[in-house]
C-alpha beads as a LAMMPS data file, in Angstrom:
LAMMPS data file: protein, C-alpha beads

166 atoms
165 bonds

1 atom types
1 bond types

-500.0 500.0 xlo xhi
-500.0 500.0 ylo yhi
-500.0 500.0 zlo zhi

Masses

1 110.0

Atoms # bond

1 1 1 -347.373 401.882 -125.553
2 1 1 -349.216 398.686 -124.583
3 1 1 -352.031 400.708 -123.048
4 1 1 -352.419 402.692 -126.264
5 1 1 -352.576 399.452 -128.319
6 1 1 -355.174 398.025 -125.953
7 1 1 -357.224 401.224 -126.213
8 1 1 -357.055 401.143 -130.031
9 1 1 -358.031 397.459 -130.092
10 1 1 -360.962 398.131 -127.766
11 1 1 -362.115 401.069 -129.891
12 1 1 -361.944 398.949 -133.047
13 1 1 -363.879 396.134 -131.373
14 1 1 -366.525 398.619 -130.239
15 1 1 -366.862 400.027 -133.770
16 1 1 -367.096 396.571 -135.327
17 1 1 -369.669 395.475 -132.766
18 1 1 -371.744 398.505 -133.732
19 1 1 -371.565 397.547 -137.407
20 1 1 -372.562 393.959 -136.736
21 1 1 -375.375 394.905 -134.386
22 1 1 -376.833 397.078 -137.155
23 1 1 -376.708 394.047 -139.453
24 1 1 -378.172 391.879 -136.732
25 1 1 -381.198 394.198 -136.673
26 1 1 -382.153 393.196 -140.224
27 1 1 -385.347 391.176 -140.116
28 1 1 -386.852 389.627 -143.228
29 1 1 -390.594 389.511 -143.744
30 1 1 -390.486 387.386 -146.919
31 1 1 -388.287 384.621 -148.312
32 1 1 -388.119 383.854 -152.038
33 1 1 -386.525 380.752 -153.562
34 1 1 -385.740 380.391 -157.264
35 1 1 -385.111 376.681 -157.745
36 1 1 -383.751 376.883 -161.296
37 1 1 -381.263 379.624 -160.351
38 1 1 -380.459 377.863 -157.034
39 1 1 -380.868 381.036 -154.967
40 1 1 -382.709 381.985 -151.784
41 1 1 -383.419 385.662 -151.116
42 1 1 -384.457 387.431 -147.921
43 1 1 -386.635 390.526 -148.285
44 1 1 -387.999 393.271 -146.084
45 1 1 -390.782 394.742 -148.183
46 1 1 -389.319 395.283 -151.657
47 1 1 -385.744 395.557 -150.351
48 1 1 -383.621 392.467 -150.831
49 1 1 -381.524 392.035 -147.685
50 1 1 -379.519 388.907 -148.575
51 1 1 -379.084 386.345 -151.322
52 1 1 -377.653 382.837 -150.899
53 1 1 -376.719 379.988 -153.212
54 1 1 -378.633 376.834 -152.343
55 1 1 -378.616 373.102 -152.925
56 1 1 -381.892 371.260 -153.428
57 1 1 -383.065 367.663 -153.646
58 1 1 -381.467 365.254 -156.067
59 1 1 -384.500 365.467 -158.424
60 1 1 -385.303 369.185 -158.229
61 1 1 -387.393 369.823 -161.348
62 1 1 -391.113 370.096 -160.676
63 1 1 -393.333 370.378 -157.625
64 1 1 -393.044 367.844 -154.813
65 1 1 -395.706 365.160 -155.321
66 1 1 -394.861 362.387 -152.890
67 1 1 -392.574 361.172 -150.146
68 1 1 -389.192 360.164 -151.534
69 1 1 -389.370 362.018 -154.872
70 1 1 -386.418 364.227 -153.772
71 1 1 -388.195 367.372 -154.970
72 1 1 -388.653 370.713 -153.247
73 1 1 -392.269 371.925 -153.249
74 1 1 -393.278 374.965 -155.285
75 1 1 -395.772 377.616 -154.250
76 1 1 -396.575 379.796 -151.263
77 1 1 -395.853 378.393 -147.808
78 1 1 -394.898 379.651 -144.345
79 1 1 -391.743 379.077 -142.309
80 1 1 -393.663 377.945 -139.285
81 1 1 -391.230 376.460 -136.750
82 1 1 -387.540 375.840 -136.154
83 1 1 -385.300 373.113 -134.800
84 1 1 -382.008 373.983 -133.122
85 1 1 -381.326 370.293 -132.406
86 1 1 -381.577 369.164 -136.019
87 1 1 -379.337 366.556 -137.612
88 1 1 -378.256 369.448 -139.808
89 1 1 -376.897 372.789 -138.634
90 1 1 -380.180 374.431 -137.587
91 1 1 -383.371 374.016 -139.577
92 1 1 -386.505 376.029 -140.275
93 1 1 -389.621 374.147 -141.379
94 1 1 -391.550 374.909 -144.584
95 1 1 -395.312 374.378 -144.055
96 1 1 -395.545 371.736 -146.793
97 1 1 -397.881 369.924 -147.355
98 1 1 -400.777 372.328 -147.778
99 1 1 -404.322 370.902 -148.049
100 1 1 -404.098 370.973 -151.852
101 1 1 -400.783 369.057 -151.715
102 1 1 -402.437 366.413 -149.516
103 1 1 -405.430 366.174 -151.891
104 1 1 -403.182 365.830 -154.956
105 1 1 -401.176 363.069 -153.265
106 1 1 -404.368 361.293 -152.123
107 1 1 -405.674 361.353 -155.708
108 1 1 -402.522 359.441 -156.722
109 1 1 -402.751 357.210 -153.638
110 1 1 -399.321 358.325 -152.389
111 1 1 -397.951 359.938 -149.219
112 1 1 -397.258 363.664 -149.875
113 1 1 -394.179 363.604 -147.645
114 1 1 -393.179 366.430 -145.379
115 1 1 -390.411 367.734 -143.148
116 1 1 -389.178 370.132 -145.829
117 1 1 -386.678 372.457 -144.189
118 1 1 -384.191 375.214 -144.869
119 1 1 -381.056 373.928 -143.173
120 1 1 -377.277 374.026 -142.983
121 1 1 -374.897 371.137 -143.508
122 1 1 -375.148 367.737 -141.849
123 1 1 -373.831 368.048 -138.292
124 1 1 -370.037 367.714 -138.060
125 1 1 -369.656 368.031 -141.852
126 1 1 -370.047 371.797 -142.252
127 1 1 -366.456 372.018 -143.429
128 1 1 -367.508 370.124 -146.595
129 1 1 -369.918 372.872 -147.720
130 1 1 -367.411 374.113 -150.317
131 1 1 -368.070 370.813 -152.076
132 1 1 -371.615 369.776 -151.101
133 1 1 -373.132 373.088 -152.172
134 1 1 -371.933 372.469 -155.746
135 1 1 -374.625 369.810 -156.326
136 1 1 -378.175 368.946 -155.246
137 1 1 -377.884 366.555 -152.325
138 1 1 -380.921 366.883 -150.063
139 1 1 -384.111 364.810 -150.038
140 1 1 -386.101 367.920 -151.011
141 1 1 -384.920 370.457 -148.466
142 1 1 -383.163 373.754 -149.158
143 1 1 -379.530 373.667 -147.987
144 1 1 -377.091 376.508 -147.342
145 1 1 -373.746 376.728 -145.579
146 1 1 -373.710 376.793 -141.781
147 1 1 -372.644 380.453 -141.649
148 1 1 -375.490 381.349 -144.009
149 1 1 -377.918 379.310 -141.918
150 1 1 -376.839 381.262 -138.842
151 1 1 -377.783 384.503 -140.648
152 1 1 -381.092 383.112 -141.904
153 1 1 -381.901 381.792 -138.419
154 1 1 -381.323 385.256 -136.936
155 1 1 -383.110 387.220 -139.670
156 1 1 -386.194 385.106 -140.392
157 1 1 -388.816 384.859 -137.640
158 1 1 -391.425 382.109 -137.421
159 1 1 -394.488 382.608 -139.641
160 1 1 -392.503 384.325 -142.390
161 1 1 -393.999 383.626 -145.839
162 1 1 -391.815 381.709 -148.297
163 1 1 -392.407 381.695 -152.042
164 1 1 -390.766 378.777 -153.826
165 1 1 -390.571 379.279 -157.590
166 1 1 -389.630 376.720 -160.253

Bonds

1 1 1 2
2 1 2 3
3 1 3 4
4 1 4 5
5 1 5 6
6 1 6 7
7 1 7 8
8 1 8 9
9 1 9 10
10 1 10 11
11 1 11 12
12 1 12 13
13 1 13 14
14 1 14 15
15 1 15 16
16 1 16 17
17 1 17 18
18 1 18 19
19 1 19 20
20 1 20 21
21 1 21 22
22 1 22 23
23 1 23 24
24 1 24 25
25 1 25 26
26 1 26 27
27 1 27 28
28 1 28 29
29 1 29 30
30 1 30 31
31 1 31 32
32 1 32 33
33 1 33 34
34 1 34 35
35 1 35 36
36 1 36 37
37 1 37 38
38 1 38 39
39 1 39 40
40 1 40 41
41 1 41 42
42 1 42 43
43 1 43 44
44 1 44 45
45 1 45 46
46 1 46 47
47 1 47 48
48 1 48 49
49 1 49 50
50 1 50 51
51 1 51 52
52 1 52 53
53 1 53 54
54 1 54 55
55 1 55 56
56 1 56 57
57 1 57 58
58 1 58 59
59 1 59 60
60 1 60 61
61 1 61 62
62 1 62 63
63 1 63 64
64 1 64 65
65 1 65 66
66 1 66 67
67 1 67 68
68 1 68 69
69 1 69 70
70 1 70 71
71 1 71 72
72 1 72 73
73 1 73 74
74 1 74 75
75 1 75 76
76 1 76 77
77 1 77 78
78 1 78 79
79 1 79 80
80 1 80 81
81 1 81 82
82 1 82 83
83 1 83 84
84 1 84 85
85 1 85 86
86 1 86 87
87 1 87 88
88 1 88 89
89 1 89 90
90 1 90 91
91 1 91 92
92 1 92 93
93 1 93 94
94 1 94 95
95 1 95 96
96 1 96 97
97 1 97 98
98 1 98 99
99 1 99 100
100 1 100 101
101 1 101 102
102 1 102 103
103 1 103 104
104 1 104 105
105 1 105 106
106 1 106 107
107 1 107 108
108 1 108 109
109 1 109 110
110 1 110 111
111 1 111 112
112 1 112 113
113 1 113 114
114 1 114 115
115 1 115 116
116 1 116 117
117 1 117 118
118 1 118 119
119 1 119 120
120 1 120 121
121 1 121 122
122 1 122 123
123 1 123 124
124 1 124 125
125 1 125 126
126 1 126 127
127 1 127 128
128 1 128 129
129 1 129 130
130 1 130 131
131 1 131 132
132 1 132 133
133 1 133 134
134 1 134 135
135 1 135 136
136 1 136 137
137 1 137 138
138 1 138 139
139 1 139 140
140 1 140 141
141 1 141 142
142 1 142 143
143 1 143 144
144 1 144 145
145 1 145 146
146 1 146 147
147 1 147 148
148 1 148 149
149 1 149 150
150 1 150 151
151 1 151 152
152 1 152 153
153 1 153 154
154 1 154 155
155 1 155 156
156 1 156 157
157 1 157 158
158 1 158 159
159 1 159 160
160 1 160 161
161 1 161 162
162 1 162 163
163 1 163 164
164 1 164 165
165 1 165 166
């Protein structure tokens, strides 16, 4: 009887592993953020693969203009590098500022800022995501839960375009 239960358990594990490995094969070639709706979407071509609720900076309306304005930039960027030793559960860098962002900030004699990331929760506080994701708490980054960040990390390669809409 025990052998039969072990065999059934192993068969179920094998089947589940097959399901998850199929999901693990999903690779996005475009990321779209809708700031007003607080959603981030992963696409492969025209097919939406995943959608996540997000938290933004504490002053999310409008395009990022300067360091410390707590805004998330708007426009077309690239997810150009990643940090697995971040102060937050994994992070992927948004290529802000672009040359036009730097020029606009220089015209106002301000620092454009930078280090805009998609990231999980602050390290050791992932368990608070049920609460932190209900409001905008970042300095301009795009925050998701740690489990969601694990998926994004696996599905979004470096140099993936990201479109950030108002």
